[in-house]
N, CA, C, O and CB atoms as a CASP TS submission, in Angstrom:
PFRMAT TS
TARGET T0000
AUTHOR 0000-0000-0000
METHOD Language model
MODEL 1
PARENT N/A
ATOM      1  N   MET     1      21.524  31.440 -69.741  1.00  0.00           N
ATOM      2  CA  MET     1      22.945  31.563 -69.915  1.00  0.00           C
ATOM      3  C   MET     1      23.247  30.534 -71.075  1.00  0.00           C
ATOM      4  O   MET     1      22.759  29.406 -71.140  1.00  0.00           O
ATOM      5  CB  MET     1      23.777  31.259 -68.511  1.00  0.00           C
ATOM      6  N   ILE     2      24.248  31.172 -72.107  1.00  0.00           N
ATOM      7  CA  ILE     2      24.443  30.300 -73.238  1.00  0.00           C
ATOM      8  C   ILE     2      25.851  29.658 -72.742  1.00  0.00           C
ATOM      9  O   ILE     2      26.657  30.300 -72.068  1.00  0.00           O
ATOM     10  CB  ILE     2      24.468  31.135 -74.790  1.00  0.00           C
ATOM     11  N   LYS     3      26.047  28.329 -73.151  1.00  0.00           N
ATOM     12  CA  LYS     3      27.447  27.696 -72.806  1.00  0.00           C
ATOM     13  C   LYS     3      27.704  26.902 -74.052  1.00  0.00           C
ATOM     14  O   LYS     3      26.750  26.714 -74.807  1.00  0.00           O
ATOM     15  CB  LYS     3      27.483  26.699 -71.384  1.00  0.00           C
ATOM     16  N   THR     4      28.985  26.370 -74.381  1.00  0.00           N
ATOM     17  CA  THR     4      29.328  25.395 -75.474  1.00  0.00           C
ATOM     18  C   THR     4      29.531  24.113 -74.740  1.00  0.00           C
ATOM     19  O   THR     4      30.166  23.996 -73.692  1.00  0.00           O
ATOM     20  CB  THR     4      30.645  25.811 -76.351  1.00  0.00           C
ATOM     21  N   VAL     5      29.024  23.316 -75.293  1.00  0.00           N
ATOM     22  CA  VAL     5      29.146  21.816 -74.535  1.00  0.00           C
ATOM     23  C   VAL     5      30.155  20.892 -75.505  1.00  0.00           C
ATOM     24  O   VAL     5      29.868  20.690 -76.685  1.00  0.00           O
ATOM     25  CB  VAL     5      27.414  20.949 -74.397  1.00  0.00           C
ATOM     26  N   LEU     6      31.305  20.382 -74.914  1.00  0.00           N
ATOM     27  CA  LEU     6      31.925  19.573 -75.429  1.00  0.00           C
ATOM     28  C   LEU     6      31.408  18.017 -75.642  1.00  0.00           C
ATOM     29  O   LEU     6      31.142  17.372 -74.627  1.00  0.00           O
ATOM     30  CB  LEU     6      32.923  19.723 -74.799  1.00  0.00           C
ATOM     31  N   LEU     7      31.269  17.433 -76.871  1.00  0.00           N
ATOM     32  CA  LEU     7      30.974  16.008 -76.813  1.00  0.00           C
ATOM     33  C   LEU     7      31.739  15.252 -77.561  1.00  0.00           C
ATOM     34  O   LEU     7      31.822  15.473 -78.770  1.00  0.00           O
ATOM     35  CB  LEU     7      29.746  15.710 -77.141  1.00  0.00           C
ATOM     36  N   MET     8      32.477  14.155 -76.913  1.00  0.00           N
ATOM     37  CA  MET     8      33.465  13.290 -77.429  1.00  0.00           C
ATOM     38  C   MET     8      33.205  11.981 -77.441  1.00  0.00           C
ATOM     39  O   MET     8      32.665  11.499 -76.445  1.00  0.00           O
ATOM     40  CB  MET     8      34.553  13.421 -76.831  1.00  0.00           C
ATOM     41  N   VAL     9      33.474  11.292 -78.359  1.00  0.00           N
ATOM     42  CA  VAL     9      33.453   9.707 -78.612  1.00  0.00           C
ATOM     43  C   VAL     9      34.710   9.118 -79.169  1.00  0.00           C
ATOM     44  O   VAL     9      35.439   9.660 -80.000  1.00  0.00           O
ATOM     45  CB  VAL     9      32.333   9.317 -79.623  1.00  0.00           C
ATOM     46  N   LEU    10      34.907   7.748 -78.524  1.00  0.00           N
ATOM     47  CA  LEU    10      36.131   6.957 -78.937  1.00  0.00           C
ATOM     48  C   LEU    10      35.463   5.866 -79.991  1.00  0.00           C
ATOM     49  O   LEU    10      34.481   5.178 -79.716  1.00  0.00           O
ATOM     50  CB  LEU    10      36.965   6.185 -77.516  1.00  0.00           C
ATOM     51  N   CYS    11      36.100   5.840 -81.109  1.00  0.00           N
ATOM     52  CA  CYS    11      35.709   5.227 -82.222  1.00  0.00           C
ATOM     53  C   CYS    11      36.702   4.020 -82.514  1.00  0.00           C
ATOM     54  O   CYS    11      37.792   3.900 -81.955  1.00  0.00           O
ATOM     55  CB  CYS    11      35.629   6.243 -83.326  1.00  0.00           C
ATOM     56  N   SER    12      36.222   3.196 -83.400  1.00  0.00           N
ATOM     57  CA  SER    12      37.515   2.190 -84.021  1.00  0.00           C
ATOM     58  C   SER    12      37.197   1.964 -85.496  1.00  0.00           C
ATOM     59  O   SER    12      36.044   1.983 -85.927  1.00  0.00           O
ATOM     60  CB  SER    12      37.639   0.514 -83.219  1.00  0.00           C
ATOM     61  N   GLY    13      38.131   1.778 -86.146  1.00  0.00           N
ATOM     62  CA  GLY    13      37.983   1.683 -87.551  1.00  0.00           C
ATOM     63  C   GLY    13      37.592   0.142 -88.156  1.00  0.00           C
ATOM     64  O   GLY    13      37.440  -0.165 -89.339  1.00  0.00           O
ATOM     65  N   ILE    14      37.483  -0.686 -87.011  1.00  0.00           N
ATOM     66  CA  ILE    14      36.994  -2.016 -87.098  1.00  0.00           C
ATOM     67  C   ILE    14      35.696  -2.257 -87.465  1.00  0.00           C
ATOM     68  O   ILE    14      34.857  -1.830 -86.671  1.00  0.00           O
ATOM     69  CB  ILE    14      37.146  -2.603 -86.012  1.00  0.00           C
ATOM     70  N   ALA    15      35.255  -2.870 -88.530  1.00  0.00           N
ATOM     71  CA  ALA    15      33.711  -3.097 -88.898  1.00  0.00           C
ATOM     72  C   ALA    15      32.996  -3.590 -87.670  1.00  0.00           C
ATOM     73  O   ALA    15      33.482  -4.398 -86.878  1.00  0.00           O
ATOM     74  CB  ALA    15      33.489  -4.219 -90.120  1.00  0.00           C
ATOM     75  N   GLY    16      31.899  -3.087 -87.578  1.00  0.00           N
ATOM     76  CA  GLY    16      30.932  -3.598 -86.374  1.00  0.00           C
ATOM     77  C   GLY    16      31.058  -2.921 -84.843  1.00  0.00           C
ATOM     78  O   GLY    16      30.201  -3.085 -83.974  1.00  0.00           O
ATOM     79  N   ASN    17      32.378  -2.068 -84.657  1.00  0.00           N
ATOM     80  CA  ASN    17      32.640  -1.561 -83.495  1.00  0.00           C
ATOM     81  C   ASN    17      31.730  -0.496 -83.417  1.00  0.00           C
ATOM     82  O   ASN    17      31.352  -0.202 -84.551  1.00  0.00           O
ATOM     83  CB  ASN    17      33.978  -1.221 -83.309  1.00  0.00           C
ATOM     84  N   LYS    18      31.263   0.148 -82.614  1.00  0.00           N
ATOM     85  CA  LYS    18      30.428   1.222 -82.301  1.00  0.00           C
ATOM     86  C   LYS    18      31.325   2.556 -81.338  1.00  0.00           C
ATOM     87  O   LYS    18      32.113   2.302 -80.427  1.00  0.00           O
ATOM     88  CB  LYS    18      29.111   0.479 -81.435  1.00  0.00           C
ATOM     89  N   CYS    19      31.009   3.790 -81.757  1.00  0.00           N
ATOM     90  CA  CYS    19      31.640   4.567 -81.112  1.00  0.00           C
ATOM     91  C   CYS    19      31.127   4.768 -79.631  1.00  0.00           C
ATOM     92  O   CYS    19      29.908   4.757 -79.462  1.00  0.00           O
ATOM     93  CB  CYS    19      31.682   5.637 -81.851  1.00  0.00           C
ATOM     94  N   LYS    20      31.893   4.937 -78.633  1.00  0.00           N
ATOM     95  CA  LYS    20      31.605   5.171 -77.074  1.00  0.00           C
ATOM     96  C   LYS    20      31.677   6.461 -76.530  1.00  0.00           C
ATOM     97  O   LYS    20      32.779   6.975 -76.718  1.00  0.00           O
ATOM     98  CB  LYS    20      32.500   4.450 -76.255  1.00  0.00           C
ATOM     99  N   VAL    21      30.770   7.247 -75.841  1.00  0.00           N
ATOM    100  CA  VAL    21      30.961   8.358 -75.221  1.00  0.00           C
ATOM    101  C   VAL    21      32.292   8.320 -74.325  1.00  0.00           C
ATOM    102  O   VAL    21      32.582   7.398 -73.562  1.00  0.00           O
ATOM    103  CB  VAL    21      29.756   8.627 -74.487  1.00  0.00           C
ATOM    104  N   ILE    22      32.965   9.346 -74.521  1.00  0.00           N
ATOM    105  CA  ILE    22      33.925   9.362 -73.641  1.00  0.00           C
ATOM    106  C   ILE    22      33.815  10.527 -72.642  1.00  0.00           C
ATOM    107  O   ILE    22      33.646  11.674 -73.054  1.00  0.00           O
ATOM    108  CB  ILE    22      35.116   9.357 -74.334  1.00  0.00           C
ATOM    109  N   PRO    23      33.919  10.216 -71.214  1.00  0.00           N
ATOM    110  CA  PRO    23      33.487  11.350 -70.222  1.00  0.00           C
ATOM    111  C   PRO    23      34.810  12.363 -70.357  1.00  0.00           C
ATOM    112  O   PRO    23      35.895  11.853 -70.639  1.00  0.00           O
ATOM    113  CB  PRO    23      33.201  10.714 -68.457  1.00  0.00           C
ATOM    114  N   THR    24      34.734  13.412 -70.207  1.00  0.00           N
ATOM    115  CA  THR    24      35.937  14.565 -70.316  1.00  0.00           C
ATOM    116  C   THR    24      35.768  15.437 -68.805  1.00  0.00           C
ATOM    117  O   THR    24      34.702  15.770 -68.287  1.00  0.00           O
ATOM    118  CB  THR    24      35.643  15.796 -71.919  1.00  0.00           C
ATOM    119  N   PRO    25      36.906  15.642 -68.378  1.00  0.00           N
ATOM    120  CA  PRO    25      37.080  16.503 -67.159  1.00  0.00           C
ATOM    121  C   PRO    25      36.196  17.706 -67.129  1.00  0.00           C
ATOM    122  O   PRO    25      35.563  18.097 -66.149  1.00  0.00           O
ATOM    123  CB  PRO    25      38.497  16.972 -67.048  1.00  0.00           C
ATOM    124  N   VAL    26      36.226  18.230 -68.280  1.00  0.00           N
ATOM    125  CA  VAL    26      35.445  19.700 -68.289  1.00  0.00           C
ATOM    126  C   VAL    26      34.781  19.318 -69.716  1.00  0.00           C
ATOM    127  O   VAL    26      35.365  18.841 -70.689  1.00  0.00           O
ATOM    128  CB  VAL    26      36.585  21.388 -68.266  1.00  0.00           C
ATOM    129  N   ASP    27      33.157  19.709 -69.570  1.00  0.00           N
ATOM    130  CA  ASP    27      32.645  19.815 -70.614  1.00  0.00           C
ATOM    131  C   ASP    27      31.753  21.041 -70.892  1.00  0.00           C
ATOM    132  O   ASP    27      31.209  21.100 -71.994  1.00  0.00           O
ATOM    133  CB  ASP    27      32.107  18.753 -70.745  1.00  0.00           C
ATOM    134  N   LEU    28      31.543  22.082 -69.944  1.00  0.00           N
ATOM    135  CA  LEU    28      31.157  23.279 -70.617  1.00  0.00           C
ATOM    136  C   LEU    28      32.132  24.463 -70.679  1.00  0.00           C
ATOM    137  O   LEU    28      33.038  24.662 -69.869  1.00  0.00           O
ATOM    138  CB  LEU    28      29.988  23.717 -70.018  1.00  0.00           C
ATOM    139  N   PHE    29      31.826  25.238 -71.764  1.00  0.00           N
ATOM    140  CA  PHE    29      32.743  26.316 -72.116  1.00  0.00           C
ATOM    141  C   PHE    29      32.259  27.524 -72.124  1.00  0.00           C
ATOM    142  O   PHE    29      31.031  27.593 -72.183  1.00  0.00           O
ATOM    143  CB  PHE    29      33.282  26.171 -73.260  1.00  0.00           C
ATOM    144  N   ASP    30      32.913  28.611 -72.078  1.00  0.00           N
ATOM    145  CA  ASP    30      32.265  29.953 -72.191  1.00  0.00           C
ATOM    146  C   ASP    30      32.017  30.432 -73.668  1.00  0.00           C
ATOM    147  O   ASP    30      31.193  31.298 -73.963  1.00  0.00           O
ATOM    148  CB  ASP    30      33.152  30.997 -71.470  1.00  0.00           C
ATOM    149  N   ASP    31      32.922  29.691 -74.668  1.00  0.00           N
ATOM    150  CA  ASP    31      32.711  29.968 -75.873  1.00  0.00           C
ATOM    151  C   ASP    31      33.368  28.809 -76.746  1.00  0.00           C
ATOM    152  O   ASP    31      34.087  27.994 -76.169  1.00  0.00           O
ATOM    153  CB  ASP    31      33.191  31.322 -76.122  1.00  0.00           C
ATOM    154  N   TYR    32      33.147  28.707 -78.117  1.00  0.00           N
ATOM    155  CA  TYR    32      33.547  27.829 -79.012  1.00  0.00           C
ATOM    156  C   TYR    32      35.093  27.596 -79.068  1.00  0.00           C
ATOM    157  O   TYR    32      35.673  26.520 -79.218  1.00  0.00           O
ATOM    158  CB  TYR    32      33.031  28.249 -80.228  1.00  0.00           C
ATOM    159  N   HIS    33      35.610  28.794 -78.922  1.00  0.00           N
ATOM    160  CA  HIS    33      37.236  28.589 -79.116  1.00  0.00           C
ATOM    161  C   HIS    33      37.668  27.772 -77.823  1.00  0.00           C
ATOM    162  O   HIS    33      38.327  26.743 -77.979  1.00  0.00           O
ATOM    163  CB  HIS    33      38.173  30.188 -79.204  1.00  0.00           C
ATOM    164  N   LYS    34      37.382  28.121 -76.791  1.00  0.00           N
ATOM    165  CA  LYS    34      38.076  27.404 -75.516  1.00  0.00           C
ATOM    166  C   LYS    34      37.417  25.852 -75.761  1.00  0.00           C
ATOM    167  O   LYS    34      38.068  24.846 -75.478  1.00  0.00           O
ATOM    168  CB  LYS    34      37.571  28.226 -73.757  1.00  0.00           C
ATOM    169  N   CYS    35      36.365  25.806 -76.191  1.00  0.00           N
ATOM    170  CA  CYS    35      35.915  24.425 -76.282  1.00  0.00           C
ATOM    171  C   CYS    35      36.683  23.505 -77.352  1.00  0.00           C
ATOM    172  O   CYS    35      37.079  22.382 -77.040  1.00  0.00           O
ATOM    173  CB  CYS    35      34.431  24.459 -76.615  1.00  0.00           C
ATOM    174  N   ILE    36      36.833  23.943 -78.385  1.00  0.00           N
ATOM    175  CA  ILE    36      37.564  23.411 -79.705  1.00  0.00           C
ATOM    176  C   ILE    36      39.029  23.117 -79.104  1.00  0.00           C
ATOM    177  O   ILE    36      39.637  22.046 -79.099  1.00  0.00           O
ATOM    178  CB  ILE    36      37.598  24.649 -81.108  1.00  0.00           C
ATOM    179  N   VAL    37      39.384  24.240 -78.653  1.00  0.00           N
ATOM    180  CA  VAL    37      41.137  23.890 -78.141  1.00  0.00           C
ATOM    181  C   VAL    37      41.035  22.921 -77.328  1.00  0.00           C
ATOM    182  O   VAL    37      41.730  21.939 -77.586  1.00  0.00           O
ATOM    183  CB  VAL    37      42.065  25.076 -77.279  1.00  0.00           C
ATOM    184  N   TYR    38      40.209  22.876 -76.177  1.00  0.00           N
ATOM    185  CA  TYR    38      40.187  21.657 -75.223  1.00  0.00           C
ATOM    186  C   TYR    38      40.254  20.570 -75.840  1.00  0.00           C
ATOM    187  O   TYR    38      41.084  19.695 -75.597  1.00  0.00           O
ATOM    188  CB  TYR    38      39.096  21.522 -74.410  1.00  0.00           C
ATOM    189  N   GLY    39      39.191  20.503 -76.895  1.00  0.00           N
ATOM    190  CA  GLY    39      38.840  19.317 -77.371  1.00  0.00           C
ATOM    191  C   GLY    39      40.104  18.577 -78.039  1.00  0.00           C
ATOM    192  O   GLY    39      40.362  17.387 -77.861  1.00  0.00           O
ATOM    193  N   TYR    40      40.759  19.351 -78.734  1.00  0.00           N
ATOM    194  CA  TYR    40      41.907  18.740 -79.620  1.00  0.00           C
ATOM    195  C   TYR    40      43.117  18.164 -78.547  1.00  0.00           C
ATOM    196  O   TYR    40      43.716  17.091 -78.624  1.00  0.00           O
ATOM    197  CB  TYR    40      42.584  20.048 -80.749  1.00  0.00           C
ATOM    198  N   ASP    41      43.240  19.030 -77.725  1.00  0.00           N
ATOM    199  CA  ASP    41      44.440  18.862 -76.542  1.00  0.00           C
ATOM    200  C   ASP    41      44.002  17.631 -75.653  1.00  0.00           C
ATOM    201  O   ASP    41      44.826  16.771 -75.342  1.00  0.00           O
ATOM    202  CB  ASP    41      44.598  20.354 -75.447  1.00  0.00           C
ATOM    203  N   TYR    42      42.571  17.567 -75.221  1.00  0.00           N
ATOM    204  CA  TYR    42      42.276  16.373 -74.547  1.00  0.00           C
ATOM    205  C   TYR    42      42.241  15.160 -75.497  1.00  0.00           C
ATOM    206  O   TYR    42      42.583  14.111 -74.951  1.00  0.00           O
ATOM    207  CB  TYR    42      40.991  16.526 -73.834  1.00  0.00           C
ATOM    208  N   SER    43      41.946  15.081 -76.634  1.00  0.00           N
ATOM    209  CA  SER    43      41.921  14.029 -77.587  1.00  0.00           C
ATOM    210  C   SER    43      43.477  13.667 -77.743  1.00  0.00           C
ATOM    211  O   SER    43      43.888  12.521 -77.561  1.00  0.00           O
ATOM    212  CB  SER    43      41.171  14.494 -79.003  1.00  0.00           C
ATOM    213  N   HIS    44      44.119  14.501 -78.018  1.00  0.00           N
ATOM    214  CA  HIS    44      45.684  14.362 -78.139  1.00  0.00           C
ATOM    215  C   HIS    44      46.196  13.348 -76.979  1.00  0.00           C
ATOM    216  O   HIS    44      46.732  12.255 -77.164  1.00  0.00           O
ATOM    217  CB  HIS    44      46.462  15.926 -77.951  1.00  0.00           C
ATOM    218  N   SER    45      45.903  13.969 -75.740  1.00  0.00           N
ATOM    219  CA  SER    45      46.303  13.327 -74.356  1.00  0.00           C
ATOM    220  C   SER    45      45.732  12.031 -74.173  1.00  0.00           C
ATOM    221  O   SER    45      46.417  11.174 -73.615  1.00  0.00           O
ATOM    222  CB  SER    45      45.862  14.166 -73.154  1.00  0.00           C
ATOM    223  N   LEU    46      44.700  11.791 -74.520  1.00  0.00           N
ATOM    224  CA  LEU    46      44.041  10.525 -74.278  1.00  0.00           C
ATOM    225  C   LEU    46      44.539   9.383 -75.509  1.00  0.00           C
ATOM    226  O   LEU    46      44.645   8.194 -75.210  1.00  0.00           O
ATOM    227  CB  LEU    46      42.328  10.826 -74.281  1.00  0.00           C
ATOM    228  N   MET    47      44.791   9.806 -76.721  1.00  0.00           N
ATOM    229  CA  MET    47      45.300   9.071 -77.681  1.00  0.00           C
ATOM    230  C   MET    47      46.739   8.638 -77.061  1.00  0.00           C
ATOM    231  O   MET    47      47.033   7.446 -76.982  1.00  0.00           O
ATOM    232  CB  MET    47      45.319   9.877 -79.051  1.00  0.00           C
ATOM    233  N   ALA    48      47.499   9.520 -76.684  1.00  0.00           N
ATOM    234  CA  ALA    48      49.116   9.502 -76.452  1.00  0.00           C
ATOM    235  C   ALA    48      49.253   8.414 -75.098  1.00  0.00           C
ATOM    236  O   ALA    48      50.264   7.729 -74.944  1.00  0.00           O
ATOM    237  CB  ALA    48      49.828  11.337 -76.030  1.00  0.00           C
ATOM    238  N   SER    49      48.053   8.368 -74.129  1.00  0.00           N
ATOM    239  CA  SER    49      47.987   7.513 -73.152  1.00  0.00           C
ATOM    240  C   SER    49      47.751   6.239 -73.371  1.00  0.00           C
ATOM    241  O   SER    49      48.234   5.453 -72.556  1.00  0.00           O
ATOM    242  CB  SER    49      47.241   7.859 -72.409  1.00  0.00           C
ATOM    243  N   PHE    50      47.040   5.749 -74.394  1.00  0.00           N
ATOM    244  CA  PHE    50      46.682   4.443 -74.807  1.00  0.00           C
ATOM    245  C   PHE    50      47.883   3.799 -75.101  1.00  0.00           C
ATOM    246  O   PHE    50      48.879   4.451 -75.416  1.00  0.00           O
ATOM    247  CB  PHE    50      45.759   4.400 -75.932  1.00  0.00           C
ATOM    248  N   ASN    51      47.886   2.324 -75.014  1.00  0.00           N
ATOM    249  CA  ASN    51      48.920   1.663 -75.417  1.00  0.00           C
ATOM    250  C   ASN    51      48.832   1.525 -77.115  1.00  0.00           C
ATOM    251  O   ASN    51      47.801   1.218 -77.713  1.00  0.00           O
ATOM    252  CB  ASN    51      48.933   0.318 -74.611  1.00  0.00           C
ATOM    253  N   PRO    52      49.946   1.777 -77.660  1.00  0.00           N
ATOM    254  CA  PRO    52      50.172   1.897 -79.173  1.00  0.00           C
ATOM    255  C   PRO    52      49.501   0.555 -79.923  1.00  0.00           C
ATOM    256  O   PRO    52      48.760   0.527 -80.906  1.00  0.00           O
ATOM    257  CB  PRO    52      51.898   2.001 -79.497  1.00  0.00           C
ATOM    258  N   GLU    53      49.953  -0.394 -79.223  1.00  0.00           N
ATOM    259  CA  GLU    53      49.477  -1.979 -79.672  1.00  0.00           C
ATOM    260  C   GLU    53      47.933  -2.049 -79.866  1.00  0.00           C
ATOM    261  O   GLU    53      47.366  -2.572 -80.825  1.00  0.00           O
ATOM    262  CB  GLU    53      49.881  -3.192 -78.416  1.00  0.00           C
ATOM    263  N   TRP    54      47.364  -1.459 -78.842  1.00  0.00           N
ATOM    264  CA  TRP    54      45.837  -1.440 -78.571  1.00  0.00           C
ATOM    265  C   TRP    54      45.201  -0.437 -79.583  1.00  0.00           C
ATOM    266  O   TRP    54      44.156  -0.764 -80.146  1.00  0.00           O
ATOM    267  CB  TRP    54      45.484  -0.970 -76.985  1.00  0.00           C
ATOM    268  N   VAL    55      45.776   0.755 -79.836  1.00  0.00           N
ATOM    269  CA  VAL    55      45.306   1.691 -80.832  1.00  0.00           C
ATOM    270  C   VAL    55      45.496   1.202 -82.224  1.00  0.00           C
ATOM    271  O   VAL    55      44.587   1.415 -83.027  1.00  0.00           O
ATOM    272  CB  VAL    55      45.980   2.979 -80.676  1.00  0.00           C
ATOM    273  N   ASN    56      46.551   0.579 -82.601  1.00  0.00           N
ATOM    274  CA  ASN    56      46.611  -0.202 -83.809  1.00  0.00           C
ATOM    275  C   ASN    56      45.782  -1.329 -84.055  1.00  0.00           C
ATOM    276  O   ASN    56      45.261  -1.493 -85.159  1.00  0.00           O
ATOM    277  CB  ASN    56      47.774  -0.630 -83.944  1.00  0.00           C
ATOM    278  N   SER    57      45.633  -2.056 -83.182  1.00  0.00           N
ATOM    279  CA  SER    57      44.922  -3.144 -83.401  1.00  0.00           C
ATOM    280  C   SER    57      43.415  -2.846 -83.497  1.00  0.00           C
ATOM    281  O   SER    57      42.699  -3.551 -84.208  1.00  0.00           O
ATOM    282  CB  SER    57      45.235  -4.077 -82.395  1.00  0.00           C
ATOM    283  N   MET    58      42.904  -1.768 -82.761  1.00  0.00           N
ATOM    284  CA  MET    58      41.642  -1.126 -82.868  1.00  0.00           C
ATOM    285  C   MET    58      41.215  -0.298 -83.960  1.00  0.00           C
ATOM    286  O   MET    58      40.097  -0.257 -84.474  1.00  0.00           O
ATOM    287  CB  MET    58      41.513  -0.434 -81.889  1.00  0.00           C
ATOM    288  N   GLU    59      42.396   0.451 -84.289  1.00  0.00           N
ATOM    289  CA  GLU    59      42.234   1.532 -85.299  1.00  0.00           C
ATOM    290  C   GLU    59      41.434   2.451 -84.578  1.00  0.00           C
ATOM    291  O   GLU    59      40.453   2.957 -85.124  1.00  0.00           O
ATOM    292  CB  GLU    59      41.580   1.109 -86.679  1.00  0.00           C
ATOM    293  N   ALA    60      41.790   2.763 -83.239  1.00  0.00           N
ATOM    294  CA  ALA    60      41.202   3.765 -82.432  1.00  0.00           C
ATOM    295  C   ALA    60      41.278   4.970 -83.111  1.00  0.00           C
ATOM    296  O   ALA    60      42.112   5.162 -83.996  1.00  0.00           O
ATOM    297  CB  ALA    60      41.790   3.880 -81.149  1.00  0.00           C
ATOM    298  N   TYR    61      40.259   6.000 -82.670  1.00  0.00           N
ATOM    299  CA  TYR    61      40.344   7.363 -83.123  1.00  0.00           C
ATOM    300  C   TYR    61      39.254   8.161 -82.238  1.00  0.00           C
ATOM    301  O   TYR    61      38.248   7.592 -81.814  1.00  0.00           O
ATOM    302  CB  TYR    61      40.068   7.462 -84.764  1.00  0.00           C
ATOM    303  N   THR    62      39.507   9.405 -82.012  1.00  0.00           N
ATOM    304  CA  THR    62      38.252  10.171 -81.240  1.00  0.00           C
ATOM    305  C   THR    62      37.638  10.999 -82.277  1.00  0.00           C
ATOM    306  O   THR    62      38.239  11.244 -83.323  1.00  0.00           O
ATOM    307  CB  THR    62      38.706  11.192 -79.908  1.00  0.00           C
ATOM    308  N   LYS    63      36.378  11.472 -82.009  1.00  0.00           N
ATOM    309  CA  LYS    63      35.829  12.446 -82.616  1.00  0.00           C
ATOM    310  C   LYS    63      35.058  13.327 -81.424  1.00  0.00           C
ATOM    311  O   LYS    63      34.635  12.861 -80.366  1.00  0.00           O
ATOM    312  CB  LYS    63      34.947  11.869 -83.760  1.00  0.00           C
ATOM    313  N   PHE    64      34.974  14.880 -81.912  1.00  0.00           N
ATOM    314  CA  PHE    64      34.223  15.475 -80.993  1.00  0.00           C
ATOM    315  C   PHE    64      33.718  16.625 -81.771  1.00  0.00           C
ATOM    316  O   PHE    64      34.041  16.876 -82.932  1.00  0.00           O
ATOM    317  CB  PHE    64      34.955  15.801 -79.722  1.00  0.00           C
ATOM    318  N   SER    65      32.793  17.392 -80.943  1.00  0.00           N
ATOM    319  CA  SER    65      32.296  18.612 -81.724  1.00  0.00           C
ATOM    320  C   SER    65      31.883  19.481 -80.206  1.00  0.00           C
ATOM    321  O   SER    65      31.767  18.930 -79.111  1.00  0.00           O
ATOM    322  CB  SER    65      30.762  18.207 -83.030  1.00  0.00           C
ATOM    323  N   CYS    66      31.735  20.714 -80.433  1.00  0.00           N
ATOM    324  CA  CYS    66      31.527  21.844 -79.451  1.00  0.00           C
ATOM    325  C   CYS    66      30.104  22.318 -80.085  1.00  0.00           C
ATOM    326  O   CYS    66      29.889  22.733 -81.224  1.00  0.00           O
ATOM    327  CB  CYS    66      32.867  23.120 -79.428  1.00  0.00           C
ATOM    328  N   GLU    67      29.216  22.134 -79.024  1.00  0.00           N
ATOM    329  CA  GLU    67      27.615  22.648 -79.430  1.00  0.00           C
ATOM    330  C   GLU    67      27.179  23.550 -78.542  1.00  0.00           C
ATOM    331  O   GLU    67      27.212  23.208 -77.360  1.00  0.00           O
ATOM    332  CB  GLU    67      26.461  21.521 -79.430  1.00  0.00           C
ATOM    333  N   THR    68      26.685  24.871 -78.878  1.00  0.00           N
ATOM    334  CA  THR    68      26.201  25.973 -78.202  1.00  0.00           C
ATOM    335  C   THR    68      24.763  25.323 -77.759  1.00  0.00           C
ATOM    336  O   THR    68      24.011  24.685 -78.496  1.00  0.00           O
ATOM    337  CB  THR    68      26.164  27.394 -79.164  1.00  0.00           C
ATOM    338  N   ASP    69      24.560  25.645 -76.350  1.00  0.00           N
ATOM    339  CA  ASP    69      23.399  25.109 -75.709  1.00  0.00           C
ATOM    340  C   ASP    69      23.011  26.152 -74.418  1.00  0.00           C
ATOM    341  O   ASP    69      23.847  26.799 -73.787  1.00  0.00           O
ATOM    342  CB  ASP    69      23.742  23.511 -75.216  1.00  0.00           C
ATOM    343  N   LYS    70      21.629  26.158 -74.193  1.00  0.00           N
ATOM    344  CA  LYS    70      21.381  26.878 -72.972  1.00  0.00           C
ATOM    345  C   LYS    70      21.624  26.175 -71.777  1.00  0.00           C
ATOM    346  O   LYS    70      21.331  24.984 -71.674  1.00  0.00           O
ATOM    347  CB  LYS    70      20.107  27.321 -72.924  1.00  0.00           C
ATOM    348  N   VAL    71      22.064  26.731 -70.997  1.00  0.00           N
ATOM    349  CA  VAL    71      22.267  25.981 -69.684  1.00  0.00           C
ATOM    350  C   VAL    71      21.443  26.753 -68.533  1.00  0.00           C
ATOM    351  O   VAL    71      21.580  27.973 -68.437  1.00  0.00           O
ATOM    352  CB  VAL    71      23.923  25.905 -69.291  1.00  0.00           C
ATOM    353  N   ILE    72      20.712  26.155 -67.786  1.00  0.00           N
ATOM    354  CA  ILE    72      19.831  26.636 -66.873  1.00  0.00           C
ATOM    355  C   ILE    72      20.652  26.563 -65.527  1.00  0.00           C
ATOM    356  O   ILE    72      20.140  26.933 -64.470  1.00  0.00           O
ATOM    357  CB  ILE    72      18.469  25.822 -66.890  1.00  0.00           C
TER
END
């Protein structure tokens, strides 16, 4: 069975900080469209939930991709 997997990380624009994997409530999707729409929505919700002072001080941002993979 082919599924699309959401891969998301939280990053900082501050030099020396590394991106960290973000666990998401849903990570397997039936197609790319469902995955990418969920990724943007979840990213927005996550960033909106953070303290603005922290986001500004860390220059925080998310990155994500949707990859097709075989699931057994």
